[in-house]
N, C-alpha and C positions, 0 to 999 in steps of 0.2 A: 552169581546171585543165589542165595539159599532159597529153599522151597517156601519157607514161611514168609519171607519178604515178598517173593513173587506172588504168593497167594493174597497177601495184603494189598499189593498194588492192583491186582486184578479186581479185588472186591471194591476198592476205592473207585477204580475206573468204571465198573459197572454201576455203582451207586450214583456216580456223577452223571452217567449217560441216562439212567432212568429218571433222575431229577430234572434233566433238561428236556425230557419228552413233552412237558406240559407248557413250554414257552419257546419263543424264538429269539435268537440274538444274532445281530449282524455287526461285524466290525467294519469300520470305515475303509473305503477304497481310496487310494490316492492320498492326497494331503488331508490330514485329519483336522476337523474343527475343534477337537478336544472337548466335545460336548456329548452327553448321553441323553438320548430322547427315549422316553418310555411311552409306548402306545397301548391303550387299554381297549380291549374288545369285549363287549358283553351287552348285547341287546337282542331281543327276540324277533325282530322284524327286518332290520335294514342291513344285515349281512356284514356287520363290523368285523367278524372273524375272517372275512375275505378282504375287506378294505384295508385293515391295519397292516397286514404283512406286505401288501403292495406298496403302501406309503413308506413303510420301514425300509424296504429294499431300495426305493428311489433315494431316500435320504442317506443311506449308507453308501450306495454305489455312485450316485451322481453328485452328492453334496458333502461327503466326508464326515457324517455323524455316526457315532455308535448308536445302534437302536436295539431295543428290546420290546417284544410284543407279548402281552399277557392276555390270558383267555379265561372264559368260563368253561369248565369241563365237568363231566360226570365222574362217578367213583372209579370207572374203568379208564379214565384218562382221555376219553373222546370229547371233542368239542360239543358242548351242550349250551346253546344260547339261552335256554329256558331255566338254567340253574342260576338263579339270581343271587345265590349265596356264595358263588365261587369266583375267585380271582387267583390265578396261579402265580407263584413266584413273586408275591407282592413286595418282598424285600428289595427287589430291583428299584423300587421307588425311592429307596434311601439314597441312591446315587444319581437320581434323575436331575438333569439340568432343565428339562422341559417335559411337559406331558401333553400328548394328543389323545383325546378320548371320544369314543362313541359307545356310550353305555346307557342303560335304561332300567329304572326301578330296581337297582341293586340293593341288597341288604347283606352286605359282607359281614363276616365276623368282626368283632371289635379290634382284634389284633391286625387284621387286614386294613380296616378303616384307618387305624393309627398310622400305618405306612403312608397312606394317601394324604391324610390330614397333615402329617408332619412335612410332606413335600410341599403342600400348599403354603404352610406357615413359613417355609424357607423362602417363599417369594418366587417360586418357579413360574415361568410363563405357561399358560394353559390355552390349548386350542380345543374348544368344545364343538362337536359336530352333532347335528340333528337332535336326537333324543337326550343328549347330555344336559339339556335344559331341565329334564326331569330324571336326573341320574340316580337318585337314591330314594329308597322307601323303607328306611329303618324304623324300628319301633320307637315310640315317643320317649320311652325310658332309656334309650340308648345314649351313650356318651355323645354320639354324633347325631342325635335326633333333630337338632336344629337344621341339619342339612337335608332332611326328608323333603321331597318335592311339595308335599301338601302342608308343610309347616306354614303358620300364619304369615311369615315373612317371605315365603316362596322358596325356602330351602337353598341348597347349594346353587341351583340354577339361577334364581333371582339374585341372591346375595353376592355371588361370585361372577357367574357368566353374564348376568343381566336380564334373564327371563326364565320363568318356569313353564310348565305345561299349561297352555290356555285352551287352544282348540285347533282343529283342522280348519283353516280359513278357506283354502281351496278344497274341492271335493276329493276325498282320499281315494287313490287308485283310479281317478278319472280325469283330474285336471293337473297338468304338469306346471312347472315353474320356469319362467324366463327371468333371469336376473337383469335388473336395470341399475347400472352404476350411478351412485349418488354424485351429482355434479360438484357439490361442495367438497367431496373427498377425492376428486380425480387425481390429485397429486400425492395422495397417501401412499407410502412405499408398499403397503400390502397389496395395492392394486396394480403394481408394475407388471405389465405384460398380460393383465387380465382383461379379456375382451368379451367373448360370448359365453355367458353363464346360462346353463340349461340343465334341468334335472327332471326326471319323471316323478319324483316325489312332489307332493302338494305344498303350497305355502302354509306355514303355521301362522296363527295369530300371535303377534308379539309387540310389545311396547317397551323396549329397553329404556333404562333410566337416562336422565338428562346428561349424565357424565359420559355417555357412550358416543362414539363417532360412528354414525351409520355409513357403511361402505356401499351397500347395495340393497335394493328393494325387490320384492318378488311380484312380478306380474302374473296373475292367475290366468292360465290359458284355458280355453274351452275344451281342450282335448289333451292327448298325451304326446303330441309330436312338436318339434321346434317350430313347425309351420302353422300350428293351431292358432286360431284367432284369439285375441284377449277375451276373457269371460266378461259377460255384461249382465250382471244381476245384482241385487242388493241382499244384504243379510245383516243381522245384528251382532255387534261385538259383545264380549262377555259383560261389558258395562251397560249393555242395553241400548247402545246408540246404533241406529241403522245407517248403513252407508253402502255405496257401491263397492264391490270387492276390490276394485283397482283404483279407488279414489278416496283416500290416498292408498298407495300400495304399502303392504306390510314390510318392515325391515327384515331382511334375510341374512345379513352379515354386518357385524359391527365390532369395534374394538373398544376396550376401556382399560383403565388402570385403577386397580382396587387395592387399598391399604387393608391388610388383613389384621387379625387379632394380635399377631406378634410384632406389628409395626412395619413389616416388610410390604413391598408393593408387587402384586402380580399383574403382569401385562396379559390381557385377555383378548383372544379372537374367538368369537362365537358365530357360527352359521347354522341356520336351521335346515340347510341342505346337508348332504354328506352321506347318504346311503351309498353302499358299494356301487350300485348302478349309476348314481349321480356322479361318482368320481371317475367315470369314463370320460367325463368332460374335462378337457385339458385346462381350461381356465379355472375350474374349481380346484383341481390339484395344485395349480400354481398359487391360488389364493392361500391354501393351507401351508404350502412350503414357504411362501413369502411371509406368512404370519409367524412361522417359527423363527425365521431369521430376524424379523422385527422384534419379536418377543425376547430373543436372546441378545439383542443389541448388536447384531451382525449386519453387515452391508447386505441389503436386499438386491439380488441380481436384477438386471434390466429385463431379462427374459429367462427365468429359472428353467433349467432342464427338468421336465417332468415326464420324460419318456419312461415307459414301463421297463423294468428289468425282468426279462422273460415275458410270458404271456399273462393276460389278465382278462378273464371272461367271467365276471361275477354273475351269480344268480340275480334275478329280479327279486325285489323285496317281497315280503309276505310272511304269513304265519301258518299256512296250511301245509301239511306234509307232502302233498302232491299237487301239481299245477292243474288248474281247471283247463281241460283241453279246448274248451270253447273260448277261452280268454287268450287273445293274441299276445299279451304281454307276459304271460307265464308267471304270475305272482305265486310264490311258494316259499316254504320254510327252509331252514338251513339244511345242508347236506349231513346225513347221519354217517356214523362210522369213520369220521375223520379225526386224526390226531394233529396237534399243532405241527409236529415235525413233517407231516404230509404236505404242509404248505410252504416248506422251506424253499 
């Protein structure tokens, strides 16, 4: 091999390696499903940068999916959950068969939004976690301004997932959520093997449209433990109607099928749970993985294997750079100085 060719190959190899430092990709283990799942991490509080790689590894190792995880990074390539304009390697969305997302108030460049928009228009199934109800905050004159969370019609959250940001219905960082399965949906395949739903995030106020199938409702707890008693007080909804916080309980997980502007149908699973710490709950991980199978038209396992691949010890959610040492739950912001490849 002559020196010029060798030099060229080395250059190409180094360029490829550098390009792959800002996202993660996992090939399927065992029998492949022949499907590519793209997971989007990008929120300031709920540690999506930790949750999405964990789910991606389970999906590739346990269930035979090819997975790609995309991140928000800073100019030096370190994960920066606060950089709302960043999404790495967005061209991966061009081959996505499904999307799992935990993002919040993103204002991606037009070319990045186009990759996402085109995937939606192809009719890919979408699983939206927690703050994905208020995923986008584009300028009004953006091509994709209709998807801004505060658009009059509720943006991407309301139009596609079924709800936008409304309010913290439970007390934020003080009242956890117990999931109560909806009796009328007990035979829905997404609920196979789903039993005890619990998360330390609070219940969001939500009113999905009539075309939604509610799978679970959130009982507001009076504390942060699974054993905490149900909360017992009244508050007003955004519409000004006062009610007891648990009568009725707010929906926290639902499905819907939405015909998009291209005439294709997106199968949707949305849950207002889904922080990285929530996903230590086995049933919540199973709900997500069941939802992916359902969305892709694949047989949903009776009890999907949701065991971690390697360890998983996510940070508690939060926005402060250091935890309050007087706080037993350790609410804090994302880890600094981490590159996507450090999470491989």
